[in-house]
BADORO-403665 format. One record per residue: residue in one letter; chain; x, y negated, z of N, C-alpha, C in turn. Coordinates in nm, 2 decimals, m for minus. Atoms other than C-alpha are relative to their C-alpha. Example, Ala and Ser with C-alpha at 12.3 -4.5 7.8 and 13.67 -1.06 7.14 Angstrom:
[atom a,A,[0.09,0.12,0.00],[1.23,0.45,0.78],[0.09,m0.12,0.00]]
[atom s,A,[m0.09,0.11,0.00],[1.37,0.11,0.71],[m0.08,m0.11,0.08]]
END
This chain:
[atom m,A,[m0.04,m0.11,m0.09],[m0.75,m0.03,m0.57],[m0.02,0.13,m0.07]]
[atom h,A,[0.00,m0.13,0.07],[m0.70,0.33,m0.65],[m0.09,0.10,0.07]]
[atom p,A,[0.08,m0.10,m0.06],[m0.93,0.63,m0.59],[0.08,0.08,0.10]]
[atom m,A,[m0.07,m0.07,m0.11],[m0.84,0.83,m0.28],[0.07,0.13,m0.06]]
[atom n,A,[m0.05,m0.13,0.05],[m0.78,1.15,m0.49],[0.11,m0.02,m0.10]]
[atom q,A,[m0.11,0.02,0.09],[m0.51,0.99,m0.71],[0.13,0.03,0.07]]
[atom p,A,[m0.12,m0.05,m0.07],[m0.19,1.17,m0.62],[0.12,m0.10,m0.01]]
[atom e,A,[m0.12,0.09,0.01],[0.07,0.92,m0.76],[m0.04,m0.14,m0.01]]
[atom v,A,[0.02,0.15,0.00],[0.06,0.55,m0.68],[0.13,m0.06,m0.03]]
[atom t,A,[m0.12,0.07,0.03],[0.32,0.33,m0.84],[0.04,m0.10,0.11]]
[atom v,A,[m0.04,0.10,m0.10],[0.53,0.11,m0.61],[m0.06,m0.14,m0.02]]
[atom g,A,[0.05,0.13,0.04],[0.43,m0.20,m0.80],[m0.15,m0.02,0.03]]
[atom q,A,[0.14,0.00,m0.02],[0.06,m0.12,m0.78],[m0.03,0.00,0.15]]
[atom a,A,[0.03,m0.01,m0.15],[0.07,m0.03,m0.41],[0.04,m0.14,0.06]]
[atom r,A,[m0.03,0.13,m0.05],[0.25,m0.36,m0.34],[m0.10,m0.11,m0.04]]
[atom e,A,[0.10,0.10,0.05],[0.00,m0.56,m0.55],[m0.13,0.02,0.08]]
[atom d,A,[0.12,m0.03,m0.08],[m0.29,m0.39,m0.36],[0.01,m0.06,0.14]]
[atom y,A,[m0.02,0.05,m0.14],[m0.14,m0.48,m0.02],[0.00,m0.15,0.00]]
[atom d,A,[0.00,0.15,0.00],[m0.06,m0.84,m0.12],[m0.13,m0.06,m0.03]]
[atom a,A,[0.14,0.05,0.03],[m0.41,m0.89,m0.27],[m0.08,0.01,0.13]]
[atom h,A,[0.08,m0.01,m0.12],[m0.57,m0.76,0.05],[0.04,m0.10,0.10]]
[atom r,A,[m0.04,0.10,m0.10],[m0.36,m0.98,0.27],[m0.04,m0.14,m0.04]]
[atom r,A,[0.04,0.13,0.05],[m0.45,m1.28,0.05],[m0.15,m0.03,0.03]]
[atom y,A,[0.14,0.02,0.00],[m0.82,m1.22,0.06],[m0.08,0.05,0.12]]
[atom c,A,[0.07,m0.06,m0.12],[m0.90,m1.04,0.39],[m0.02,m0.11,0.10]]
[atom r,A,[0.03,0.10,m0.10],[m1.08,m1.27,0.63],[0.06,0.04,0.14]]
[atom q,A,[m0.06,m0.04,m0.13],[m0.96,m1.07,0.93],[0.15,m0.02,0.01]]
[atom c,A,[m0.15,0.02,0.00],[m0.59,m1.08,0.83],[0.03,m0.15,0.01]]
[atom h,A,[m0.02,0.14,m0.01],[m0.62,m1.46,0.79],[m0.03,m0.05,0.14]]
[atom a,A,[0.05,0.05,m0.13],[m0.81,m1.52,1.11],[0.10,0.04,0.12]]
[atom d,A,[m0.09,m0.05,m0.11],[m0.57,m1.31,1.33],[0.14,m0.02,m0.03]]
[atom a,A,[m0.14,0.01,0.04],[m0.25,m1.38,1.14],[0.08,0.13,0.03]]
[atom a,A,[m0.05,m0.13,m0.02],[m0.19,m1.01,1.19],[m0.07,0.10,m0.09]]
[atom p,A,[0.07,m0.09,0.09],[m0.26,m0.72,0.96],[m0.12,0.08,0.06]]
[atom c,A,[0.11,m0.08,m0.05],[m0.60,m0.55,1.00],[0.03,0.15,m0.03]]
[atom p,A,[m0.02,m0.14,0.03],[m0.63,m0.17,0.99],[0.01,0.04,m0.15]]
[atom a,A,[m0.01,m0.02,0.15],[m0.69,m0.17,0.61],[0.13,m0.04,m0.05]]
[atom a,A,[m0.13,0.04,0.05],[m0.38,m0.37,0.55],[0.11,0.09,0.05]]
[atom k,A,[m0.10,m0.09,m0.05],[m0.18,m0.14,0.77],[0.00,0.13,m0.08]]
[atom h,A,[0.01,m0.12,0.09],[m0.30,0.16,0.56],[0.06,m0.03,m0.13]]
[atom l,A,[m0.05,0.03,0.13],[m0.22,m0.02,0.24],[0.16,m0.02,0.00]]
[atom r,A,[m0.14,0.02,m0.01],[0.13,m0.10,0.37],[0.06,0.14,0.01]]
[atom r,A,[m0.05,m0.13,0.00],[0.18,0.27,0.45],[0.00,0.07,m0.13]]
[atom v,A,[0.01,m0.05,0.14],[0.07,0.36,0.10],[0.12,m0.05,m0.08]]
[atom y,A,[m0.11,0.06,0.07],[0.33,0.12,m0.03],[0.13,0.06,0.04]]
[atom n,A,[m0.12,m0.06,m0.06],[0.60,0.25,0.20],[0.02,0.14,m0.05]]
[atom n,A,[0.00,m0.14,0.05],[0.52,0.61,0.10],[0.04,0.00,m0.15]]
[atom a,A,[m0.03,0.00,0.15],[0.53,0.52,m0.28],[0.15,m0.04,m0.02]]
[atom a,A,[m0.13,0.04,0.01],[0.86,0.34,m0.23],[0.10,0.11,0.04]]
[atom r,A,[m0.08,m0.11,m0.04],[1.01,0.64,m0.05],[0.00,0.11,m0.11]]
[atom a,A,[0.01,m0.11,0.10],[0.88,0.88,m0.32],[0.08,m0.04,m0.13]]
[atom a,A,[m0.07,0.05,0.12],[1.03,0.66,m0.59],[0.15,0.02,0.01]]
[atom v,A,[m0.15,m0.01,m0.02],[1.39,0.69,m0.45],[0.04,0.14,0.03]]
[atom r,A,[m0.03,m0.14,m0.03],[1.36,1.06,m0.36],[0.03,0.07,m0.13]]
[atom p,A,[m0.03,m0.08,0.12],[1.52,1.30,m0.61],[m0.12,0.08,m0.04]]
[atom p,A,[0.12,m0.08,0.04],[1.26,1.48,m0.83],[m0.01,0.14,0.05]]
[atom e,A,[0.01,m0.13,m0.05],[1.35,1.82,m0.70],[m0.05,0.01,0.15]]
[atom a,A,[0.04,0.00,m0.14],[1.27,1.71,m0.34],[m0.15,m0.03,0.01]]
[atom r,A,[0.14,0.03,0.00],[0.91,1.62,m0.44],[m0.09,0.12,0.01]]
END
């Protein structure tokens, strides 16, 4: 996982963090629904994916 103060998270790393969490989180497996931490990691991934397709001058 990445430190909270790291400004740029790559799309690949964000997706890897989310997938790893979903694989190993006891709560995600028990409920078959994402826990709050998984939801946060998914938002990080979505934000990184949006930033990757945004033109550089819009950042």
